[in-house]
C-alpha positions as CSV (number, residue, x, y, z in Angstrom):
1,X,18.5,6.4,20.1
2,X,17.7,2.8,21.0
3,X,19.9,0.2,19.2
4,X,16.8,-1.4,17.5
5,X,15.7,1.9,16.0
6,X,19.3,2.8,15.0
7,X,19.8,-0.6,13.4
8,X,16.6,-0.6,11.4
9,X,15.9,3.0,10.3
10,X,18.0,2.9,7.2
11,X,17.0,-0.6,6.0
12,X,13.3,0.3,6.4
13,X,13.9,3.5,4.4
14,X,15.5,1.5,1.7
15,X,12.8,-1.1,1.6
16,X,9.9,1.3,1.7
17,X,11.6,3.6,-0.9
18,X,11.9,0.6,-3.3
19,X,8.2,-0.2,-2.8
20,X,7.4,3.5,-3.4
21,X,9.6,3.5,-6.5
22,X,8.1,0.5,-8.1
23,X,4.5,1.4,-7.3
24,X,5.1,5.0,-8.4
25,X,6.4,3.8,-11.7
26,X,3.5,1.4,-12.2
27,X,1.1,4.2,-11.4
28,X,2.8,6.6,-13.8
29,X,2.4,4.1,-16.6
30,X,-1.1,3.1,-15.5
31,X,-0.1,-0.5,-14.9
32,X,-2.1,-2.3,-12.2
33,X,-3.4,1.0,-10.7
34,X,-5.9,-0.9,-8.5
35,X,-3.1,-3.0,-7.0
36,X,-0.6,-0.2,-6.6
37,X,-2.5,2.9,-5.5
38,X,-3.3,1.9,-1.9
39,X,0.1,0.4,-1.5
40,X,1.9,3.5,-2.8
41,X,-0.2,5.9,-0.7
42,X,-0.1,4.0,2.6
43,X,3.5,2.7,2.5
44,X,4.7,6.2,1.5
45,X,3.1,7.4,4.6
46,X,4.8,4.7,6.7
47,X,8.1,5.8,5.1
48,X,7.8,9.0,7.1
49,X,8.7,7.3,10.4
50,X,11.9,5.6,9.3
51,X,12.9,8.9,7.5
52,X,12.7,10.8,10.7
53,X,14.5,8.1,12.6
54,X,17.2,8.1,10.0
55,X,17.5,11.9,10.1
56,X,17.7,11.8,13.9
57,X,20.4,9.1,13.8
58,X,22.4,11.1,11.3
59,X,21.6,14.6,12.4
60,X,25.1,16.0,12.5
61,X,26.2,14.7,9.1
62,X,22.8,15.7,7.7
63,X,23.2,19.3,8.9
64,X,26.6,19.5,7.2
65,X,24.9,19.3,3.8
66,X,23.2,22.6,4.6
67,X,26.5,24.3,4.7
68,X,27.3,23.5,1.1
69,X,25.9,24.8,-2.2
70,X,24.6,21.4,-3.6
71,X,21.9,21.2,-0.9
72,X,20.6,24.7,-1.6
73,X,20.6,24.0,-5.4
74,X,18.9,20.6,-5.0
75,X,16.2,22.0,-2.6
76,X,15.6,25.0,-4.9
77,X,15.2,22.8,-8.0
78,X,12.8,20.5,-6.1
79,X,10.8,23.5,-4.9
80,X,10.5,24.9,-8.4
81,X,9.6,21.5,-9.9
82,X,6.9,21.1,-7.3
83,X,5.5,24.6,-8.0
84,X,5.4,23.9,-11.7
85,X,3.0,21.0,-11.1
86,X,1.0,22.7,-8.4
87,X,0.8,26.3,-9.9
88,X,-2.2,25.7,-12.1
89,X,-4.3,24.3,-9.2
90,X,-3.0,27.0,-6.8
91,X,-3.9,29.8,-9.2
92,X,-7.1,28.2,-10.5
93,X,-5.8,28.1,-14.0
94,X,-5.8,24.3,-14.3
95,X,-7.4,23.0,-17.4
96,X,-9.6,19.9,-17.6
97,X,-7.1,18.2,-19.9
98,X,-4.9,16.9,-17.1
99,X,-5.4,14.8,-14.0
100,X,-7.3,11.7,-13.3
101,X,-9.6,10.8,-16.3
102,X,-12.1,9.2,-13.9
103,X,-12.5,12.4,-12.0
104,X,-12.8,14.4,-15.2
105,X,-15.6,12.0,-16.4
106,X,-17.3,12.3,-13.1
107,X,-17.4,16.1,-13.5
108,X,-18.7,15.7,-17.0
109,X,-21.5,13.4,-16.0
110,X,-22.5,15.3,-12.9
111,X,-22.5,18.5,-15.0
112,X,-25.3,16.9,-17.0
113,X,-29.0,16.9,-16.4
114,X,-31.2,13.8,-15.8
115,X,-32.4,14.1,-19.4
116,X,-28.8,14.0,-20.7
117,X,-27.6,11.1,-18.5
118,X,-30.7,8.9,-18.4
119,X,-30.2,7.2,-21.8
120,X,-26.7,6.2,-20.7
121,X,-28.2,4.3,-17.8
122,X,-31.2,2.8,-19.7
123,X,-33.6,5.1,-18.0
124,X,-36.0,7.8,-19.1
125,X,-35.6,11.2,-17.6
126,X,-38.7,10.6,-15.4
127,X,-37.5,7.2,-14.2
128,X,-34.0,8.6,-13.4
129,X,-35.5,11.5,-11.4
130,X,-37.8,9.1,-9.5
131,X,-34.9,6.7,-8.8
132,X,-32.7,9.5,-7.5
133,X,-35.4,10.6,-5.2
134,X,-35.9,7.1,-4.0
135,X,-32.1,6.9,-3.3
136,X,-32.2,10.0,-1.1
137,X,-31.5,12.8,-3.6
138,X,-34.6,14.7,-2.6
139,X,-33.7,17.7,-4.8
140,X,-33.9,15.7,-8.0
141,X,-35.8,17.4,-10.7
142,X,-35.7,17.7,-14.5
143,X,-33.5,20.4,-16.0
144,X,-31.2,20.6,-12.9
145,X,-27.6,19.5,-13.1
146,X,-26.8,16.3,-11.2
147,X,-24.1,18.1,-9.2
148,X,-26.6,20.7,-8.1
149,X,-29.1,17.9,-7.2
150,X,-26.4,16.2,-5.1
151,X,-25.4,19.5,-3.4
152,X,-29.0,20.5,-2.7
153,X,-29.7,17.0,-1.3
154,X,-26.7,17.4,1.1
155,X,-24.5,14.8,-0.7
156,X,-21.2,14.8,-2.5
157,X,-21.0,14.5,-6.3
158,X,-19.1,11.2,-5.9
159,X,-22.1,9.9,-4.0
160,X,-24.2,10.8,-7.0
161,X,-21.8,8.9,-9.2
162,X,-22.0,5.8,-7.0
163,X,-25.8,6.0,-7.1
164,X,-25.9,6.4,-10.9
165,X,-23.7,3.3,-11.2
166,X,-26.1,1.3,-9.1
167,X,-29.1,2.6,-11.1
168,X,-27.5,1.4,-14.3
169,X,-27.5,-2.2,-13.1
170,X,-31.2,-2.0,-12.1
171,X,-32.4,-1.7,-15.6
C-alpha cells in the first residue's frame, strides 16, 4: 500500500466517523435535518473508501478477530438488531405509525381525491382537476385518488406532491 494511503486511511476514518456520529445524532433528534441529511448520507458513503483502505492496511490483525468469540457475538448482535428494524418492511407488516412523517403525509394526501384535497389548496374540485391537467397529469378526474392520477399519467406520487405544492401558491 502506498505510504500516503497507509498514513491517511485511519485519520480519515476517524474524521468521517465523527461527522457521521454528530450528524446521525442530530438527525435522530430531528435537529437541523436540512443541514445534516445530505452531509450524513454523502459523507457516510465517502467513509467506505478509507474503511476499505484501513482494512487492507490491517488485514492480518483484522482476520485474527474472526478467530475469537467476541467478533462472532458482535456480528450476530448487529445482524439481529438490523433485522429487528428491517423485518416489518421485509415482511410487509410495517405500520404507518413509524418512519418519515413527511412521507406518511404524502401518502395520506395522494390517497385523497381532488375533492378532498382541493380545499386545502384554496381550489375547488374542478379548478384542481383543471390545474392538474394543465401541469401534465392528463388522467386527472374527479373521484380518482391523486396517486392513481399520477400513476396513470406516468408520474411518481412525489411529482404529484410537488405539483400540489406549486398549485397552492397560485391561489
